[in-house]
C-alpha positions as CSV (number, residue, x, y, z in Angstrom):
1,M,-0.3,0.0,0.3
2,A,3.1,2.4,0.7
3,V,4.3,1.8,-3.0
4,R,0.8,2.4,-4.6
5,G,0.1,5.8,-2.8
6,H,4.0,7.1,-3.7
7,H,3.5,6.2,-6.8
8,L,-0.1,8.4,-6.9
9,A,1.5,11.5,-5.2
10,A,4.1,11.5,-8.2
11,A,1.2,11.1,-10.9
12,G,-0.1,13.8,-9.2
13,I,3.0,16.3,-9.6
14,C,3.7,15.3,-12.7
15,L,0.3,15.8,-14.1
16,G,0.3,19.4,-12.0
17,V,3.7,20.3,-13.5
18,L,2.1,19.6,-17.5
19,L,-1.1,21.7,-16.5
20,G,0.5,24.8,-14.7
21,P,-1.1,27.6,-13.7
22,C,-3.9,27.0,-15.5
23,G,-4.7,23.3,-14.8
24,A,-7.7,23.7,-12.8
25,Q,-9.8,25.6,-15.7
26,Y,-9.3,23.2,-19.2
27,V,-11.3,20.1,-17.3
28,P,-14.8,22.3,-16.9
29,D,-17.6,20.7,-16.0
30,N,-19.5,20.7,-19.7
31,L,-18.7,22.4,-22.5
32,E,-20.6,23.9,-25.5
33,M,-19.8,24.6,-28.5
34,K,-21.0,27.0,-31.4
35,M,-20.7,26.8,-35.1
36,N,-23.2,28.5,-38.0
37,G,-25.7,27.2,-38.3
38,K,-26.4,28.1,-41.3
39,A,-24.7,27.0,-44.6
40,Q,-21.7,29.7,-45.7
41,I,-21.6,31.1,-49.1
42,V,-18.1,31.6,-50.2
43,F,-16.5,32.9,-53.3
44,L,-14.1,30.6,-55.4
45,N,-9.9,31.7,-54.3
46,A,-11.5,33.6,-51.0
47,D,-9.4,32.9,-48.1
48,V,-12.0,31.3,-45.3
49,T,-12.9,31.1,-41.9
50,I,-15.1,28.7,-40.9
51,P,-16.2,29.4,-37.2
52,C,-16.0,27.1,-34.0
53,M,-16.0,28.3,-30.7
54,L,-16.9,27.4,-27.2
55,Y,-19.2,29.4,-24.8
56,E,-18.2,31.1,-21.9
57,H,-14.2,31.4,-22.6
58,D,-14.0,34.5,-23.2
59,S,-12.1,35.3,-19.9
60,V,-10.6,31.9,-19.8
61,N,-6.8,30.8,-21.0
62,L,-7.1,27.3,-21.4
63,N,-3.5,24.9,-21.7
64,I,-3.5,24.1,-25.2
65,N,-0.9,21.4,-24.4
66,V,-3.7,19.4,-23.0
67,I,-6.7,20.7,-26.0
68,G,-7.4,18.3,-29.2
69,V,-9.3,19.5,-31.9
70,R,-9.5,17.7,-35.3
71,W,-11.2,19.0,-38.8
72,F,-12.9,16.8,-41.1
73,Q,-14.2,17.6,-44.5
74,R,-17.4,15.2,-45.9
75,R,-18.2,16.6,-50.2
76,S,-21.6,16.9,-51.1
77,N,-21.5,14.0,-53.1
78,S,-19.6,11.6,-50.7
79,D,-20.3,10.2,-47.7
80,K,-17.1,9.9,-46.6
81,E,-15.0,12.1,-44.5
82,D,-11.6,13.6,-45.0
83,N,-9.3,14.7,-42.9
84,V,-8.2,18.6,-42.8
85,F,-6.3,19.6,-39.8
86,E,-5.2,18.3,-36.1
87,Y,-4.2,19.6,-33.4
88,N,-2.6,17.4,-30.5
89,G,-0.8,19.0,-27.2
90,G,0.8,21.0,-29.2
91,K,1.5,19.3,-32.2
92,Q,0.0,20.4,-35.5
93,T,-0.8,18.3,-38.8
94,Q,-2.5,20.1,-41.8
95,F,-3.1,17.7,-44.3
96,R,-4.7,20.3,-46.2
97,L,-2.3,22.9,-47.4
98,G,-2.6,26.0,-45.7
99,A,-5.0,25.2,-43.6
100,S,-4.2,26.8,-39.7
101,I,-6.1,27.3,-36.6
102,S,-5.2,30.1,-34.1
103,L,-3.2,29.1,-31.0
104,S,-3.8,32.6,-28.8
105,G,-7.9,32.3,-30.0
106,L,-7.8,28.4,-28.9
107,R,-6.4,29.7,-25.5
108,K,-9.7,31.7,-25.3
109,G,-11.9,28.7,-26.5
110,N,-12.1,29.7,-30.4
111,A,-10.9,26.7,-32.3
112,S,-12.2,28.6,-36.0
113,L,-10.2,26.5,-38.8
114,F,-8.2,28.7,-41.5
115,L,-8.9,27.7,-45.4
116,P,-6.4,30.0,-47.8
117,A,-7.2,30.0,-51.4
118,I,-10.6,27.5,-51.2
119,Q,-11.2,25.8,-54.2
120,F,-14.7,24.0,-55.8
121,Q,-14.1,20.5,-54.5
122,E,-14.3,21.6,-51.0
123,G,-17.8,22.6,-50.6
124,G,-19.3,20.8,-48.6
125,E,-20.2,19.8,-44.6
126,Y,-17.1,20.5,-42.6
127,R,-17.1,19.0,-38.6
128,C,-15.2,20.4,-35.9
129,E,-14.0,17.6,-33.0
130,I,-13.2,19.0,-29.7
131,I,-11.2,17.3,-26.6
132,I,-10.3,18.4,-23.5
133,P,-9.6,15.5,-21.5
134,P,-12.3,13.4,-20.5
135,I,-14.7,16.0,-22.3
136,K,-15.9,15.7,-26.0
137,V,-17.7,17.9,-28.2
138,E,-18.4,18.3,-32.1
139,R,-20.3,20.3,-34.6
140,T,-21.3,20.5,-38.2
141,A,-21.5,23.3,-40.1
142,R,-22.1,23.4,-44.0
143,V,-19.7,25.9,-46.7
144,D,-20.5,26.2,-50.3
145,V,-17.9,27.7,-53.2
146,V,-19.5,30.0,-55.5
147,A,-17.5,31.7,-58.2
148,Q,-17.8,35.7,-59.3
149,P,-18.4,37.1,-62.9
150,S,-14.9,36.8,-64.5
151,S,-16.1,40.4,-66.4
152,I,-18.5,42.9,-66.0
153,H,-20.1,43.1,-69.8
154,L,-22.4,47.0,-69.7
155,P,-25.3,47.3,-72.3
156,P,-23.7,49.3,-75.5
157,E,-25.7,52.5,-74.7
158,T,-23.7,52.8,-71.7
159,I,-20.6,51.9,-72.6
160,M,-18.4,55.4,-73.0
161,E,-14.9,56.2,-75.0
162,E,-12.2,56.6,-73.4
163,K,-10.1,59.5,-74.3
164,N,-6.4,61.0,-73.5
165,M,-6.4,64.7,-72.1
166,Y,-3.2,66.8,-73.1
167,I,-2.4,70.0,-71.3
168,K,0.0,72.1,-73.0
169,N,0.7,75.3,-72.0
170,V,-1.2,78.6,-72.8
171,T,-0.5,82.0,-72.3
172,L,-3.2,83.7,-70.5
173,A,-4.4,87.6,-70.8
174,G,-4.5,89.3,-67.2
175,S,-2.4,88.8,-64.7
176,Y,-1.4,86.0,-62.0
177,P,-4.4,85.5,-60.1
178,E,-6.9,85.5,-62.7
179,S,-4.8,83.4,-64.7
180,H,-4.8,80.7,-61.8
181,K,-8.0,81.0,-60.9
182,I,-9.0,80.0,-64.9
183,I,-7.2,77.2,-64.5
184,W,-8.4,75.5,-61.0
185,G,-12.1,76.5,-62.6
186,I,-10.8,73.8,-65.9
187,I,-9.7,71.5,-63.1
188,G,-12.7,71.7,-61.4
189,Y,-15.3,71.0,-64.2
190,I,-13.7,68.0,-65.1
191,L,-14.0,66.5,-61.8
192,V,-17.6,67.5,-61.5
193,V,-17.3,65.8,-65.1
194,I,-16.0,62.6,-63.7
195,S,-17.6,62.2,-60.6
196,L,-20.5,62.7,-62.4
197,C,-19.9,59.7,-65.5
198,S,-18.9,57.7,-62.1
199,F,-21.9,57.7,-60.2
200,V,-24.4,57.1,-63.2
201,W,-22.1,54.5,-64.3
202,M,-22.3,53.4,-60.6
203,L,-26.2,53.1,-60.9
204,V,-26.8,51.7,-64.2
205,E,-24.5,49.2,-63.0
206,F,-27.0,48.9,-59.8
207,L,-30.1,49.1,-61.3
208,R,-28.9,46.4,-64.2
209,K,-30.3,43.1,-64.6
210,V,-27.9,40.1,-63.5
211,A,-29.3,36.7,-65.0
212,P,-29.0,33.7,-62.1
213,V,-26.2,31.1,-62.5
214,L,-27.4,27.5,-61.4
215,S,-24.8,25.1,-61.0
216,P,-25.7,21.6,-61.2
217,L,-25.7,18.2,-59.1
218,P,-21.6,16.8,-59.5
219,E,-23.6,13.8,-61.2
220,T,-26.3,13.1,-63.4
221,V,-27.2,10.2,-62.3
222,Q,-27.9,10.3,-58.3
223,Y,-28.6,6.7,-56.9
224,L,-31.0,6.4,-54.0
225,K,-31.0,3.4,-51.7
226,H,-34.2,2.0,-50.8
227,Q,-36.2,3.5,-47.5
228,E,-33.3,6.0,-46.8
229,M,-32.6,9.4,-46.9
230,K,-30.4,11.3,-49.6
231,T,-29.6,15.2,-49.2
232,L,-28.8,17.0,-52.6
233,H,-27.0,20.5,-52.5
234,F,-27.3,23.0,-55.7
235,V,-26.7,26.2,-55.8
236,I,-27.7,29.9,-57.4
237,W,-25.6,32.6,-57.4
238,D,-25.1,35.8,-58.4
239,Y,-28.0,37.7,-59.6
240,R,-30.4,39.9,-59.5
241,P,-33.2,41.0,-59.0
242,K,-34.4,39.4,-55.6
243,S,-37.5,38.2,-57.4
244,L,-37.2,34.9,-58.3
245,T,-39.2,31.4,-59.2
246,L,-37.5,28.0,-58.5
247,K,-39.8,25.0,-59.6
248,L,-38.7,21.2,-59.5
249,F,-40.7,18.7,-61.6
250,L,-40.6,14.9,-61.5
251,K,-41.0,12.9,-64.1
252,T,-41.9,8.8,-62.7
253,N,-41.4,7.3,-66.0
254,P,-38.6,9.0,-67.9
255,H,-38.7,6.3,-70.9
256,S,-41.9,6.8,-71.5
257,E,-42.5,9.5,-74.2
258,K,-46.2,9.6,-72.2
259,S,-45.4,10.2,-69.2
260,E,-46.1,13.3,-67.7
261,E,-43.5,15.9,-65.1
262,K,-45.7,16.2,-61.9
263,L,-45.0,19.9,-60.0
264,L,-43.3,18.8,-57.0
265,F,-42.4,22.7,-55.7
266,C,-43.4,26.0,-56.8
267,W,-41.1,28.2,-54.6
268,K,-40.4,32.6,-55.0
269,T,-38.6,34.7,-53.1
270,Q,-40.5,37.4,-51.2
271,G,-39.2,40.6,-53.4
272,V,-36.4,43.1,-53.0
273,E,-35.8,43.8,-49.2
274,K,-32.6,45.4,-48.2
275,E,-31.6,42.9,-45.8
276,E,-28.1,42.1,-43.9
277,K,-28.7,38.7,-42.4
278,P,-29.7,35.0,-44.9
279,E,-33.1,34.5,-45.3
280,S,-34.8,31.4,-45.0
281,M,-38.7,30.9,-46.8
282,Q,-41.2,29.0,-46.6
283,L,-41.8,26.9,-49.1
284,M,-45.9,27.4,-50.8
285,E,-46.2,23.4,-51.7
286,S,-44.6,20.5,-50.5
287,Q,-45.0,16.5,-51.5
288,A,-44.4,13.7,-49.5
289,G,-41.1,11.8,-49.4
290,F,-39.1,15.5,-50.7
291,T,-38.4,18.2,-48.2
292,L,-36.9,21.6,-50.4
293,N,-34.7,23.8,-47.8
294,P,-33.3,26.9,-49.5
295,V,-31.4,29.7,-47.9
296,V,-31.2,33.1,-49.7
297,Q,-28.2,35.3,-48.9
298,A,-27.1,38.9,-49.8
299,L,-23.5,38.8,-51.7
300,R,-22.9,42.0,-52.7
301,Y,-24.1,45.5,-54.9
302,N,-28.1,43.9,-54.1
303,V,-26.5,40.9,-55.8
304,F,-28.3,37.9,-54.1
305,G,-27.4,33.8,-54.2
306,I,-29.3,30.5,-52.8
307,S,-28.4,27.1,-51.5
308,C,-30.5,24.9,-51.3
309,H,-30.9,21.2,-49.9
310,L,-33.6,18.7,-51.1
311,T,-33.5,15.6,-49.2
312,V,-35.9,13.0,-51.2
313,E,-37.2,9.8,-48.7
314,S,-36.6,7.3,-51.7
315,D,-39.4,4.4,-51.8
316,L,-39.2,1.6,-54.2
317,A,-43.1,1.3,-54.1
318,E,-43.7,5.4,-55.3
319,F,-40.6,4.8,-58.6
320,T,-37.8,2.8,-58.9
321,E,-36.2,5.9,-61.6
322,A,-37.2,8.7,-62.7
323,D,-36.0,12.5,-64.0
324,L,-35.9,14.8,-61.7
325,L,-36.3,18.5,-63.1
326,L,-34.7,22.1,-61.5
327,Q,-36.6,25.1,-63.5
328,V,-35.5,28.7,-62.7
329,E,-37.5,31.3,-63.9
330,H,-36.3,35.3,-63.1
331,S,-36.6,38.8,-65.0
332,A,-33.1,38.7,-66.8
333,L,-34.0,35.0,-68.5
334,K,-35.8,35.3,-71.5
335,I,-36.4,31.5,-71.1
336,P,-35.9,29.9,-68.1
337,L,-32.9,27.8,-66.8
338,S,-33.0,23.8,-65.9
339,K,-31.2,20.9,-65.4
340,K,-32.5,17.1,-65.0
341,I,-30.6,15.1,-62.9
342,H,-31.8,11.4,-63.1
343,L,-32.7,9.2,-59.9
344,K,-32.1,5.8,-59.4
345,I,-33.1,3.8,-56.1
346,I,-31.8,0.6,-55.3
347,A,-31.4,-1.9,-52.8
348,Q,-28.4,-3.1,-51.0
349,P,-28.5,-7.4,-52.1
350,K,-28.5,-9.2,-47.9
351,L,-26.6,-11.8,-47.1
352,K,-27.4,-15.1,-44.5
353,K,-25.0,-16.5,-42.6
354,I,-22.6,-19.2,-45.4
355,R,-23.8,-23.0,-44.9
356,C,-21.1,-25.8,-45.6
357,S,-22.1,-28.6,-46.8
358,S,-20.4,-31.1,-44.9
359,D,-19.9,-30.7,-40.9
360,H,-16.6,-33.8,-41.5
361,L,-14.1,-32.0,-44.2
362,Q,-11.7,-34.4,-45.7
363,P,-8.8,-33.9,-48.2
364,G,-9.2,-34.7,-51.5
365,E,-12.7,-34.8,-51.1
366,S,-15.0,-31.4,-52.6
367,V,-17.3,-29.3,-50.4
368,T,-19.8,-27.0,-51.2
369,L,-20.6,-23.4,-50.0
370,T,-23.7,-22.1,-50.4
371,C,-24.7,-18.3,-49.7
372,R,-27.9,-16.8,-49.0
373,I,-28.8,-13.5,-51.5
374,H,-32.1,-11.9,-51.3
375,S,-33.9,-8.0,-50.8
376,F,-31.7,-6.9,-53.3
377,F,-32.9,-4.8,-56.4
378,P,-32.3,-4.5,-59.7
379,R,-32.4,-8.0,-60.9
380,A,-29.1,-7.8,-61.9
381,V,-26.6,-9.0,-59.6
382,R,-22.9,-9.5,-59.6
383,V,-21.5,-12.1,-57.4
384,S,-18.1,-13.2,-56.9
385,W,-16.4,-15.9,-54.1
386,Y,-12.5,-15.0,-52.8
387,K,-10.7,-17.0,-50.6
388,E,-8.8,-14.1,-48.7
389,D,-8.5,-11.2,-50.9
390,R,-7.7,-13.7,-54.0
391,L,-10.7,-14.3,-56.7
392,M,-11.4,-18.3,-57.2
393,L,-12.4,-20.2,-60.2
394,E,-13.4,-23.4,-59.1
395,D,-16.9,-24.5,-59.8
396,I,-19.8,-21.6,-58.6
397,K,-23.0,-21.9,-59.9
398,T,-25.4,-18.1,-58.8
399,S,-29.4,-19.2,-59.1
400,E,-31.7,-17.3,-60.7
401,A,-32.8,-13.9,-59.1
402,L,-36.6,-14.4,-58.1
403,E,-38.7,-11.8,-56.9
404,T,-39.9,-13.1,-53.7
405,S,-40.4,-9.4,-51.6
406,E,-44.7,-9.2,-51.1
407,D,-44.5,-5.7,-53.7
408,G,-42.8,-8.2,-56.3
409,L,-39.4,-5.9,-56.6
410,L,-36.8,-7.2,-54.2
411,C,-35.4,-10.1,-55.7
412,S,-33.3,-12.9,-54.4
413,C,-30.7,-15.9,-55.5
414,T,-28.7,-18.5,-54.1
415,S,-25.0,-19.2,-55.0
416,K,-23.2,-21.5,-54.1
417,L,-19.3,-23.0,-54.6
418,E,-17.6,-26.2,-55.1
419,F,-14.6,-27.2,-54.1
420,F,-11.4,-29.2,-52.7
421,P,-10.2,-28.3,-49.6
422,H,-6.3,-28.8,-49.1
423,M,-4.5,-28.4,-45.2
424,E,-3.0,-24.9,-46.3
425,D,-6.4,-23.8,-46.1
426,L,-6.6,-23.8,-42.8
427,G,-8.0,-20.7,-41.0
428,K,-8.5,-18.4,-44.4
429,K,-11.6,-17.2,-45.1
430,F,-14.2,-17.5,-48.1
431,I,-15.3,-14.5,-49.0
432,C,-19.4,-14.2,-50.8
433,K,-19.4,-11.0,-52.4
434,A,-23.1,-9.6,-54.0
435,E,-23.0,-6.0,-55.8
436,V,-25.8,-4.3,-57.4
437,E,-25.4,-0.9,-59.6
438,G,-24.7,2.2,-57.7
439,G,-24.3,0.2,-54.6
440,E,-21.2,-0.7,-52.5
441,P,-20.2,-4.8,-52.1
442,V,-21.5,-6.5,-49.8
443,E,-19.8,-9.8,-48.1
444,R,-19.8,-12.3,-45.8
445,H,-17.3,-14.8,-44.5
446,W,-17.2,-18.4,-44.0
447,V,-13.3,-19.7,-42.2
448,L,-12.5,-23.3,-42.4
449,W,-11.1,-24.2,-39.1
450,A,-10.7,-28.0,-39.0
451,L,-9.6,-30.3,-41.4
452,G,-8.8,-34.8,-41.6
453,E,-5.4,-35.6,-42.1
454,F,-4.0,-36.1,-45.5
455,P,-2.8,-39.5,-46.6
456,S,0.5,-41.3,-46.8
457,N,1.3,-39.7,-50.8
458,G,1.1,-36.1,-49.3
459,P,-1.1,-33.5,-50.3
460,T,-3.2,-32.5,-53.3
461,E,-1.0,-29.4,-55.0
462,V,-3.5,-26.0,-55.2
463,Q,-3.7,-24.8,-58.6
464,G,-3.8,-21.4,-59.6
465,D,-1.6,-18.8,-58.5
466,S,0.5,-19.4,-55.3
467,E,1.0,-16.7,-53.8
468,G,-2.8,-15.7,-53.5
469,T,-3.4,-12.6,-55.4
470,L,-6.5,-10.8,-56.6
471,N,-7.2,-12.8,-59.8
472,T,-9.0,-10.2,-62.1
473,N,-10.2,-12.8,-64.8
474,K,-13.0,-10.3,-65.9
475,E,-14.7,-12.9,-68.3
476,K,-15.9,-15.3,-65.0
477,V,-16.8,-12.0,-62.8
478,E,-19.0,-11.6,-65.4
479,D,-20.3,-15.3,-66.1
480,I,-21.9,-15.2,-62.8
481,V,-23.8,-11.7,-62.9
482,V,-27.4,-12.3,-62.9
483,V,-29.6,-10.8,-65.0
């Protein structure tokens, strides 16, 4: 007991030295984090700061040597998070070139992320994670990247031809004071003309209509998972005046000429009020399975931008594939802007436990592994078998896919692998993988744990690649695609 007490005292002294005079403040009872709750619209190549602050820490001097800060980014067209920046106990790691946080700000609870020269692909959702042991808090914020027009085009009637002016030395009649007044009078007249022209140009530029630009989604085909929700993002930027109409249509049978487009939403802005803060407005119409959340923001010189988030809750009972048409109407457009997105609903395969044909495996005797694949859509499914990471080319049979659900849409099939086990297969995983178009591979595995003794003449040689590498025989894989 005395030895244990000695060690605890030594640990307490080390912890006190590590924390310093601020050690009592870096472990609060609770932490609250504040981030921007609305989409942050920024311009291409601009330097951007994404806010992330802890509440009630203005007067606190935190010990940054025991604080951990991590920033992650998830792009609009991906479900994967990428590391952006990490700070851990005084060490900074940049996963994105130029990413940084202010250490002086971090002492006050400010972990805002600075990104120089932001690019289009860096738009999306950013997550900030702050760890002050033993407490961890995290929040997310969205950033939409837009581009400014490369040049400004004035109507022909507003274009003024520039002329060079030369002042020559002339002899003026009268005394010096009178000549001085004449020169200053000419200069004053020139300044008045320049000011008047500048005012007229600014007025014309301020009142000039600017047509909106509609950013399409990253891909023209969007795969939606059955009975799951997915949010699609698109931006309308650099337009004026503020009045604008956005319509969304859905065509549930895109391959039929007789199929009609159904109006999902008809949303209009509220006029040309001057507002400094972003504005959210309610939709005029709504549709089951679809939710539209637009955010209007004043950018500059009476120019506006809109960040739209369309959430789709897909269901095969409603449609299997459809065309979504985005249409924008504005007074600066002769014909409406329109973009079409093709939607396809898929159902990820589900695999049951792999069954073996025999409980007592013997070398030199063939065995059959059976995997039941069900609840997938569309009907075409790709099935393949692997031993660890090596594609197996043994006798593989996959039954025809049949509709087994009550609605007659979800399908199922059975795949069998027949092979001869060998002693070197002990402990190896035999994997069945299934994949449909637009989905990710789904797999189940079976492990060979026991095998009888080989006969005296030695084990049977394994046919194929002795190195166990992945065999990419495409013809064999295509043979087991079920249509």
